LUMKENU-674720 format. One record per residue (C-alpha): x, y, z. Coordinates in steps of 0.5 Angstrom, whole numbers, plus 500, padded with zeros to 3 digits. Layout:
BEGIN
<rec px="X" py="Y" pz="Z"/>
...
# end
This chain:
BEGIN
<rec px="923" py="414" pz="412"/>
<rec px="929" py="414" pz="408"/>
<rec px="935" py="415" pz="412"/>
<rec px="939" py="421" pz="411"/>
<rec px="941" py="423" pz="404"/>
<rec px="948" py="421" pz="403"/>
<rec px="953" py="428" pz="403"/>
<rec px="956" py="426" pz="397"/>
<rec px="949" py="426" pz="393"/>
<rec px="947" py="432" pz="397"/>
<rec px="953" py="436" pz="394"/>
<rec px="951" py="434" pz="387"/>
<rec px="944" py="437" pz="389"/>
<rec px="947" py="443" pz="392"/>
<rec px="952" py="444" pz="386"/>
<rec px="946" py="443" pz="381"/>
<rec px="942" py="448" pz="384"/>
<rec px="948" py="453" pz="385"/>
<rec px="948" py="453" pz="377"/>
<rec px="941" py="454" pz="376"/>
<rec px="939" py="458" pz="382"/>
<rec px="935" py="457" pz="387"/>
<rec px="929" py="462" pz="385"/>
<rec px="925" py="456" pz="382"/>
<rec px="925" py="452" pz="388"/>
<rec px="923" py="458" pz="392"/>
<rec px="918" py="460" pz="387"/>
<rec px="915" py="453" pz="388"/>
<rec px="915" py="453" pz="395"/>
<rec px="911" py="460" pz="395"/>
<rec px="906" py="458" pz="390"/>
<rec px="905" py="451" pz="394"/>
<rec px="906" py="448" pz="387"/>
<rec px="904" py="440" pz="387"/>
<rec px="908" py="435" pz="384"/>
<rec px="907" py="428" pz="382"/>
<rec px="913" py="424" pz="380"/>
<rec px="912" py="418" pz="376"/>
<rec px="917" py="413" pz="379"/>
<rec px="919" py="407" pz="375"/>
<rec px="924" py="404" pz="380"/>
<rec px="930" py="405" pz="376"/>
<rec px="936" py="410" pz="378"/>
<rec px="934" py="416" pz="375"/>
<rec px="927" py="416" pz="378"/>
<rec px="930" py="414" pz="385"/>
<rec px="935" py="420" pz="385"/>
<rec px="929" py="424" pz="383"/>
<rec px="925" py="422" pz="389"/>
<rec px="931" py="424" pz="393"/>
<rec px="932" py="430" pz="390"/>
<rec px="925" py="432" pz="392"/>
<rec px="926" py="430" pz="399"/>
<rec px="932" py="435" pz="399"/>
<rec px="928" py="440" pz="396"/>
<rec px="922" py="439" pz="401"/>
<rec px="927" py="439" pz="407"/>
<rec px="931" py="445" pz="404"/>
<rec px="926" py="449" pz="401"/>
<rec px="920" py="447" pz="404"/>
<rec px="916" py="445" pz="397"/>
<rec px="910" py="441" pz="398"/>
<rec px="910" py="434" pz="399"/>
<rec px="910" py="430" pz="392"/>
<rec px="906" py="424" pz="391"/>
<rec px="909" py="418" pz="388"/>
<rec px="906" py="414" pz="382"/>
<rec px="908" py="407" pz="380"/>
<rec px="905" py="403" pz="375"/>
<rec px="906" py="396" pz="374"/>
<rec px="904" py="394" pz="367"/>
<rec px="904" py="386" pz="368"/>
<rec px="908" py="385" pz="362"/>
<rec px="912" py="380" pz="366"/>
<rec px="913" py="378" pz="373"/>
<rec px="917" py="382" pz="378"/>
<rec px="914" py="381" pz="384"/>
<rec px="920" py="381" pz="388"/>
<rec px="923" py="387" pz="385"/>
<rec px="916" py="390" pz="386"/>
<rec px="916" py="389" pz="393"/>
<rec px="923" py="392" pz="394"/>
<rec px="920" py="398" pz="390"/>
<rec px="914" py="399" pz="394"/>
<rec px="918" py="399" pz="401"/>
<rec px="923" py="404" pz="398"/>
<rec px="916" py="408" pz="396"/>
<rec px="913" py="407" pz="403"/>
<rec px="920" py="409" pz="406"/>
<rec px="920" py="416" pz="403"/>
<rec px="914" py="418" pz="407"/>
<rec px="911" py="421" pz="401"/>
<rec px="904" py="419" pz="399"/>
<rec px="904" py="414" pz="393"/>
<rec px="900" py="410" pz="388"/>
<rec px="902" py="403" pz="387"/>
<rec px="898" py="401" pz="381"/>
<rec px="899" py="394" pz="378"/>
<rec px="895" py="394" pz="372"/>
<rec px="895" py="386" pz="371"/>
<rec px="890" py="385" pz="377"/>
<rec px="888" py="392" pz="377"/>
<rec px="890" py="392" pz="385"/>
<rec px="891" py="399" pz="387"/>
<rec px="895" py="400" pz="394"/>
<rec px="894" py="407" pz="397"/>
<rec px="898" py="411" pz="402"/>
# end
């Protein structure tokens, strides 16, 4: 699993939630809202995954499912190996799809 979220990032999440309110995450938890996160491996989607980990731990929302799609346009096997390791480290269910060879890895 991902090691503990760094305190500096947790403070950013808490600051964002204090501005927008905690009603929405509480509502998601009560309604058992399901989430599918499109994960690209970039900074934006990586921080989004960490935010959902925070929401899960703090507000007990449903475990999100992660989805990664490799279009197979260019060979980035080393990077994809690292992305897969990150996705697996979350403990979240995931779909890691490589379109070029139609490989589908499920957890």
